[in-house]
DRENLUMTI-213721 format. One record per residue (C-alpha): x negated, y, z; residue number from 1; residue in three letters. Coordinates in steps of 0.05 Angstrom, whole numbers. Layout:
BEGIN
       x       y       z  num  residuo
       X       Y       Z  NUM      Ala
...
//
This chain:
BEGIN
       x       y       z  num  residuo
    -412    1356   -1623    1      Met
    -366    1329   -1576    2      Ala
    -312    1387   -1549    3      Thr
    -304    1407   -1478    4      Ser
    -249    1392   -1425    5      Ala
    -209    1446   -1386    6      Asp
    -247    1456   -1313    7      Thr
    -185    1474   -1276    8      Ser
    -182    1409   -1238    9      Ser
    -196    1417   -1166   10      Ser
    -249    1367   -1163   11      Asn
    -311    1398   -1142   12      Pro
    -349    1363   -1200   13      Val
    -347    1397   -1260   14      Gln
    -371    1414   -1337   15      Ser
    -414    1480   -1338   16      Thr
    -403    1533   -1389   17      Ala
    -340    1514   -1409   18      Thr
    -285    1559   -1377   19      Ser
    -289    1604   -1439   20      Asn
    -264    1557   -1490   21      Arg
    -222    1506   -1445   22      Ala
    -150    1491   -1471   23      Ala
     -86    1512   -1426   24      Ala
     -52    1459   -1403   25      Trp
      23    1460   -1411   26      Ser
      70    1431   -1352   27      Glu
     104    1387   -1415   28      Gly
      36    1360   -1429   29      Phe
      23    1354   -1347   30      Arg
      86    1316   -1344   31      Ala
      79    1267   -1402   32      Phe
       0    1248   -1404   33      Ile
      10    1225   -1328   34      Gly
      61    1168   -1355   35      Thr
      66    1112   -1399   36      Gly
       3    1084   -1380   37      Trp
      -1    1000   -1378   38      Ala
     -25     971   -1309   39      Glu
     -95     962   -1298   40      Arg
    -102     899   -1264   41      Pro
    -166     901   -1207   42      Glu
    -212     841   -1227   43      Val
    -261     840   -1179   44      Leu
    -327     808   -1205   45      Pro
    -375     746   -1177   46      Glu
    -429     779   -1139   47      Pro
    -489     798   -1200   48      Arg
    -558     763   -1193   49      Glu
    -586     821   -1159   50      Thr
    -540     830   -1101   51      Ala
    -576     776   -1055   52      Ala
    -648     795   -1070   53      Leu
    -624     881   -1059   54      Ala
    -593     846    -995   55      Ala
    -659     816    -980   56      Ala
    -696     886    -993   57      Arg
    -659     914    -947   58      Arg
    -674     878    -894   59      Glu
    -745     888    -907   60      Arg
    -733     953    -904   61      Leu
    -693     958    -842   62      Ser
    -753     926    -803   63      Ala
    -799     983    -818   64      Ala
    -748    1031    -795   65      Phe
    -715    1017    -733   66      Pro
    -670    1063    -710   67      Gly
    -671    1109    -763   68      Lys
    -611    1122    -810   69      Arg
    -636    1119    -885   70      Leu
    -612    1150    -950   71      Val
    -631    1131   -1012   72      Leu
    -600    1178   -1062   73      Pro
    -596    1152   -1146   74      Ala
    -593    1225   -1161   75      Gly
    -546    1257   -1211   76      Gly
    -536    1283   -1281   77      Met
    -599    1331   -1299   78      Lys
    -580    1388   -1347   79      Gln
    -617    1382   -1419   80      Arg
    -586    1444   -1444   81      Ser
    -525    1493   -1431   82      Asn
    -469    1442   -1416   83      Asp
    -496    1371   -1448   84      Thr
    -535    1325   -1400   85      Asp
    -600    1274   -1413   86      Tyr
    -576    1195   -1396   87      Leu
    -566    1186   -1333   88      Phe
    -624    1146   -1298   89      Arg
    -613    1128   -1224   90      Ala
    -675    1135   -1176   91      His
    -716    1068   -1179   92      Ser
    -711    1063   -1106   93      Ala
    -639    1062   -1109   94      Phe
    -634    1016   -1160   95      Ser
    -687     973   -1126   96      Tyr
    -647     967   -1059   97      Tyr
    -575     960   -1095   98      Thr
    -588     920   -1149   99      Gly
    -550     974   -1191  100      Trp
    -580    1000   -1255  101      Ala
    -563    1023   -1318  102      Ala
    -493    1014   -1301  103      Asp
    -499    1053   -1233  104      Ser
    -462    1113   -1224  105      Glu
    -490    1184   -1222  106      Pro
    -491    1218   -1143  107      Asp
    -476    1153   -1107  108      Ser
    -516    1144   -1040  109      Val
    -539    1082   -1012  110      Leu
    -536    1100    -928  111      Val
    -570    1045    -880  112      Leu
    -541    1065    -821  113      Glu
    -581    1037    -754  114      Pro
    -549     982    -712  115      Thr
    -568     944    -652  116      Ala
    -593     890    -693  117      Thr
    -614     932    -750  118      Gly
    -578     969    -804  119      His
    -515     966    -838  120      Glu
    -510     994    -912  121      Ala
    -452    1027    -947  122      Thr
    -459    1048   -1016  123      Leu
    -422    1113   -1026  124      His
    -401    1137   -1094  125      Phe
    -346    1172   -1133  126      Arg
    -293    1124   -1144  127      Glu
    -244    1132   -1203  128      Arg
    -183    1176   -1213  129      Ala
    -124    1149   -1220  130      Gly
     -79    1169   -1287  131      Arg
     -29    1209   -1239  132      Asp
     -90    1263   -1227  133      Thr
    -108    1312   -1275  134      Asp
    -184    1298   -1267  135      Glu
    -179    1245   -1319  136      Phe
    -166    1282   -1376  137      Tyr
    -192    1352   -1358  138      Thr
    -260    1338   -1327  139      Asn
    -313    1326   -1383  140      Ala
    -371    1303   -1328  141      Ala
    -331    1248   -1288  142      Ile
    -262    1240   -1317  143      Gly
    -247    1171   -1349  144      Glu
    -215    1210   -1423  145      Phe
    -282    1235   -1430  146      Trp
    -333    1184   -1408  147      Ile
    -300    1110   -1400  148      Gly
    -276    1075   -1348  149      Ala
    -306    1081   -1273  150      Arg
    -305    1023   -1224  151      Pro
    -269    1022   -1160  152      Ser
    -308    1021   -1094  153      Leu
    -274     947   -1083  154      Ala
    -310     921   -1157  155      Gln
    -375     945   -1138  156      Val
    -366     920   -1067  157      Ser
    -353     854   -1092  158      Ala
    -406     866   -1149  159      Asp
    -462     883   -1108  160      Leu
    -452     839   -1053  161      Gly
    -449     914   -1006  162      Val
    -406     948    -966  163      Ala
    -373    1017   -1005  164      Thr
    -347    1084    -987  165      Ala
    -323    1146   -1022  166      Ala
    -373    1195   -1035  167      Leu
    -342    1256    -998  168      Asp
    -340    1213    -938  169      Ala
    -422    1217    -935  170      Phe
    -447    1267    -894  171      Glu
    -519    1290    -883  172      Val
    -546    1272    -820  173      Gly
    -602    1324    -782  174      Ala
    -649    1259    -766  175      Glu
    -633    1221    -831  176      Asp
    -700    1197    -869  177      Leu
    -685    1206    -945  178      Thr
    -729    1174    -998  179      Val
    -760    1230   -1033  180      Asp
    -760    1282    -975  181      Val
    -785    1235    -925  182      Asp
    -862    1218    -934  183      Glu
    -863    1151    -901  184      Asp
    -800    1125    -925  185      Leu
    -816    1146    -993  186      Thr
    -890    1115    -986  187      Arg
    -848    1048    -952  188      Val
    -805    1048   -1007  189      Val
    -856    1054   -1067  190      Ser
    -905    1000   -1022  191      Glu
    -846     943   -1023  192      Met
    -853     950   -1099  193      Arg
    -923     926   -1108  194      Leu
    -905     854   -1110  195      Val
    -858     826   -1159  196      Lys
    -807     767   -1138  197      Asp
    -785     714   -1191  198      Ala
    -730     752   -1214  199      Tyr
    -774     822   -1225  200      Glu
    -833     776   -1264  201      Ile
    -773     746   -1308  202      Glu
    -748     817   -1331  203      Gln
    -822     836   -1345  204      Met
    -829     783   -1391  205      Arg
    -767     803   -1434  206      Leu
    -783     872   -1425  207      Ala
    -851     848   -1458  208      Val
    -806     807   -1517  209      Glu
    -761     867   -1530  210      Ala
    -832     910   -1542  211      Thr
    -865     861   -1581  212      Ala
    -800     860   -1629  213      Arg
    -804     940   -1628  214      Gly
    -879     934   -1653  215      Phe
    -861     889   -1706  216      Asp
    -804     937   -1727  217      Asp
    -862     990   -1738  218      Val
    -898     952   -1781  219      Ile
    -844     922   -1827  220      Ala
    -827    1000   -1834  221      Glu
    -903    1024   -1842  222      Leu
    -886    1044   -1926  223      Pro
    -839    1084   -1897  224      Arg
    -871    1117   -1835  225      Val
    -935    1130   -1894  226      Val
    -888    1171   -1951  227      Ala
    -860    1208   -1891  228      His
    -884    1278   -1876  229      Ala
    -877    1267   -1794  230      Arg
    -893    1194   -1807  231      Gly
    -910    1191   -1728  232      Glu
    -835    1207   -1716  233      Arg
    -813    1160   -1759  234      Val
    -847    1112   -1716  235      Val
    -824    1137   -1653  236      Glu
    -751    1135   -1682  237      Gly
    -763    1065   -1709  238      Val
    -783    1032   -1640  239      Phe
    -728    1083   -1609  240      Ala
    -681    1042   -1640  241      Gly
    -707     982   -1620  242      Arg
    -707     998   -1543  243      Ala
    -630    1028   -1543  244      Arg
    -608     951   -1590  245      Ala
    -642     913   -1535  246      Asp
    -648     953   -1471  247      Gly
    -627    1012   -1435  248      Asn
    -676    1057   -1488  249      Gly
    -758    1071   -1477  250      Val
    -784    1068   -1404  251      Gly
    -830    1130   -1424  252      Tyr
    -832    1178   -1485  253      Glu
    -871    1134   -1539  254      Thr
    -937    1157   -1562  255      Ile
    -948    1156   -1643  256      Ala
   -1010    1184   -1649  257      Ala
   -1044    1178   -1724  258      Ala
   -1116    1203   -1734  259      Gly
   -1141    1250   -1690  260      Pro
   -1079    1257   -1648  261      His
   -1102    1193   -1628  262      Ala
   -1155    1222   -1577  263      Cys
   -1105    1263   -1543  264      Ile
   -1081    1213   -1488  265      Leu
   -1016    1237   -1481  266      His
    -995    1262   -1550  267      Trp
    -909    1251   -1548  268      Thr
    -898    1312   -1596  269      Arg
    -904    1256   -1652  270      Asn
    -901    1300   -1715  271      Asp
    -956    1288   -1756  272      Gly
    -972    1250   -1820  273      Arg
    -996    1177   -1816  274      Val
   -1050    1169   -1876  275      Val
   -1075    1105   -1905  276      Pro
   -1147    1112   -1877  277      Gly
   -1133    1133   -1808  278      Asp
   -1113    1094   -1738  279      Leu
   -1051    1099   -1713  280      Ile
   -1043    1087   -1636  281      Leu
    -976    1069   -1613  282      Ile
    -963    1065   -1524  283      Asp
    -894    1051   -1519  284      Ala
    -849    1003   -1479  285      Gly
    -777     978   -1472  286      Val
    -737     994   -1408  287      Glu
    -684     934   -1398  288      Leu
    -613     944   -1371  289      Asp
    -648     925   -1304  290      Ser
    -693     987   -1310  291      Tyr
    -754     942   -1317  292      Tyr
    -802     966   -1360  293      Thr
    -860     945   -1407  294      Ala
    -912     983   -1428  295      Asp
    -963     964   -1490  296      Ile
   -1010    1004   -1530  297      Thr
   -1037     978   -1598  298      Arg
   -1084    1007   -1646  299      Thr
   -1076    1000   -1719  300      Ile
   -1103    1009   -1793  301      Pro
   -1058    1048   -1824  302      Val
   -1084    1019   -1895  303      Ser
   -1082     949   -1867  304      Gly
   -1164     945   -1851  305      Thr
   -1210     976   -1805  306      Phe
   -1270    1009   -1828  307      Thr
   -1329     990   -1801  308      Glu
   -1336    1044   -1748  309      Val
   -1261    1032   -1738  310      Gln
   -1270     966   -1732  311      Arg
   -1346     973   -1682  312      Arg
   -1297    1018   -1636  313      Val
   -1236     972   -1633  314      Tyr
   -1281     912   -1616  315      Glu
   -1321     956   -1560  316      Ala
   -1247     975   -1530  317      Val
   -1224     902   -1537  318      Arg
   -1284     875   -1503  319      Glu
   -1273     921   -1446  320      Ala
   -1206     901   -1437  321      Ala
   -1225     825   -1437  322      Asp
   -1282     834   -1393  323      Glu
   -1218     874   -1345  324      Ala
   -1178     814   -1348  325      Phe
   -1232     761   -1340  326      Ser
   -1244     785   -1262  327      Ile
   -1170     796   -1248  328      Val
   -1148     738   -1193  329      Arg
   -1120     735   -1116  330      Pro
   -1173     769   -1072  331      Gly
   -1204     813   -1113  332      Ile
   -1199     901   -1109  333      Arg
   -1165     929   -1153  334      Phe
   -1215     980   -1169  335      Arg
   -1253     929   -1195  336      Glu
   -1214     919   -1256  337      Val
   -1225     989   -1279  338      His
   -1303     980   -1253  339      Ala
   -1302     924   -1299  340      Ala
   -1277     957   -1357  341      Ala
   -1328    1014   -1350  342      Met
   -1383     980   -1347  343      Ala
   -1368     963   -1419  344      Val
   -1352    1019   -1444  345      Ile
   -1419    1049   -1413  346      Ala
   -1462     993   -1448  347      Arg
   -1436    1013   -1518  348      Lys
   -1435    1083   -1513  349      Thr
   -1502    1072   -1495  350      Ala
   -1519    1024   -1546  351      Glu
   -1494    1072   -1598  352      Trp
   -1533    1126   -1577  353      Gly
   -1485    1174   -1551  354      Leu
   -1502    1176   -1472  355      Leu
   -1567    1217   -1447  356      Pro
   -1577    1164   -1403  357      Val
   -1590    1080   -1398  358      Thr
   -1518    1049   -1381  359      Ala
   -1540    1028   -1317  360      Glu
   -1558    1100   -1299  361      Glu
   -1494    1128   -1328  362      Ala
   -1455    1073   -1273  363      Leu
   -1482    1114   -1219  364      Gln
   -1434    1146   -1188  365      Lys
   -1466    1210   -1192  366      Glu
   -1464    1208   -1264  367      Asn
   -1416    1171   -1297  368      Glu
   -1430    1206   -1372  369      Gln
   -1395    1154   -1413  370      His
   -1322    1170   -1380  371      Arg
   -1329    1234   -1429  372      Arg
   -1298    1184   -1473  373      Tyr
   -1256    1145   -1430  374      Met
   -1226    1193   -1381  375      Val
   -1163    1158   -1351  376      His
   -1162    1100   -1307  377      Gly
   -1160    1028   -1331  378      Thr
   -1099    1002   -1293  379      Ser
   -1027    1022   -1264  380      His
    -981     982   -1240  381      His
    -918     969   -1271  382      Leu
    -843     956   -1254  383      Gly
    -784     996   -1250  384      Thr
    -822    1051   -1262  385      Asp
    -879    1060   -1325  386      Val
    -930    1081   -1256  387      His
    -899    1039   -1210  388      Asp
    -906    1048   -1135  389      Cys
    -940    1115   -1148  390      Ala
    -925    1141   -1079  391      Gln
    -966    1070   -1050  392      Ala
   -1027    1089   -1009  393      Arg
   -1090    1093   -1033  394      Arg
   -1113    1030    -988  395      Glu
   -1047     994   -1018  396      Met
   -1059    1018   -1097  397      Tyr
   -1141    1029   -1116  398      Ala
   -1158    1003   -1051  399      Asp
   -1118     940   -1049  400      Ala
   -1131     867   -1046  401      Val
   -1090     840   -1108  402      Ile
   -1044     796   -1088  403      Glu
   -1003     742   -1134  404      Pro
    -944     777   -1164  405      Gly
    -969     838   -1173  406      Met
    -960     869   -1248  407      Val
   -1006     920   -1279  408      Phe
   -1032     948   -1343  409      Thr
   -1101     932   -1373  410      Ile
   -1113     994   -1418  411      Glu
   -1185    1015   -1436  412      Pro
   -1198    1058   -1485  413      Gly
   -1249    1105   -1527  414      Leu
   -1231    1174   -1553  415      Tyr
   -1276    1216   -1596  416      Phe
   -1259    1283   -1614  417      Gln
   -1261    1310   -1679  418      Leu
   -1307    1371   -1647  419      Asp
   -1345    1328   -1606  420      Asp
   -1418    1342   -1618  421      Leu
   -1443    1295   -1574  422      Thr
   -1428    1237   -1629  423      Val
   -1435    1234   -1707  424      Pro
   -1396    1251   -1745  425      Glu
   -1364    1181   -1769  426      Glu
   -1339    1174   -1695  427      Tyr
   -1309    1232   -1696  428      Arg
   -1232    1233   -1701  429      Gly
   -1231    1163   -1675  430      Ile
   -1188    1143   -1617  431      Gly
   -1170    1074   -1594  432      Val
   -1130    1038   -1535  433      Arg
   -1105     964   -1526  434      Ile
   -1062     961   -1465  435      Glu
   -1040     905   -1435  436      Asp
    -985     876   -1379  437      Asp
   -1015     827   -1333  438      Ile
    -986     781   -1273  439      Leu
   -1027     757   -1226  440      Val
   -1017     685   -1208  441      Thr
   -1037     640   -1152  442      Ala
   -1107     625   -1181  443      Asp
   -1113     687   -1234  444      Gly
   -1071     721   -1284  445      Ala
   -1032     721   -1342  446      Glu
   -1024     770   -1397  447      Asn
    -953     777   -1412  448      Leu
    -964     808   -1479  449      Ser
   -1020     769   -1506  450      Ala
    -972     749   -1566  451      Gly
    -976     813   -1596  452      Ile
   -1039     816   -1641  453      Pro
   -1097     838   -1601  454      Arg
   -1165     825   -1643  455      Thr
   -1180     860   -1701  456      Ala
   -1176     808   -1746  457      Asp
   -1107     789   -1718  458      Glu
   -1079     866   -1723  459      Val
   -1106     858   -1794  460      Glu
   -1070     789   -1805  461      Ala
   -1015     817   -1772  462      Trp
   -1007     886   -1824  463      Leu
   -1022     834   -1883  464      Ala
    -958     792   -1862  465      Arg
//
């Protein structure tokens, strides 16, 4: 465990719960540590790729709130335990409108001040302290001796193409509209991300490619996974290694659900065995340094081949996914994607004798008995948040007309709980989900994750390799 610093600095941001074990600094030490450092030249970077994109996004946001002061905080460090924190991740709206992502500074604030012609943007953050102060060695929360070099105001301004100012120059205004506080602003910054630009689409492709490598890593480690008493956790760890090597980390907590755990939709405990003969459902995504994340699920037979019943369920889910994908094109309603998948789920569960009514009757709004075996939705938008644009209005989301540039998932499933007496015993404990990331194009759609094996035959061949 890392050591803790003295917290006697006058800086208001300080480590917590360390004063009882802080070292006392002598005057001789203080005098010596502040001298003898090489000059650190101020090198101003060229604007990054996202600088111009973020400026254009701010212009659109400005037009939606004339005369209003807009505040978009990055957020701060979040406590994990005592005086340890989670890895910092800035708020997605802050990142979207600044172009600052994995390298952003905690507690930063983007402010759009109203002007006669729109808004003037200023990014406030805590600048690095010079080595002639005691902050850099006494404060484990923000000191460079503890967390590394921090950028200057001038460097960030050049990098992001936006005016910068010290954090302590920011003052909250009584009329401020703040993201996650003001309902209208929170909605608008969410809805503006519904259609992705070319840069965002490329980031989504890269996130999918990294995720595909993560799935390949898991397949390669299956012998070790099966041998371990908590094989699900080995799956989680293998994928996390790829996510940190190729990106910022995982886009959400990995689901590694083997056997009947696959019937638990958000199984993230991941402490079970992975047993040959069972299926394992892996729902995982790599988040890039740009914060764009993939969200992909594959369900694989641990022994390498599906049993007859497992294959029947798996192929039914794949048929539902394919049917949903087949209708995606500009002009349809987002909710129609779910309806297309559910029609297949209803038909299959009726064919297997699981429903007390026909498939046609089940699909009526007052019935929906088939949803017992798939209670979740089929799709959600995807981007810098795994459930992107979540604050958008229903008429802009579920009831919206699909447009080119939208990216969302298609993820039908079937889940037969171990104690579900409505299904034959041979089905109980089987959970299957197939999830892909879909880009709406000018005349249809592209499955960004189609290169990751999907059909039962492809999955078996994947495992055989």
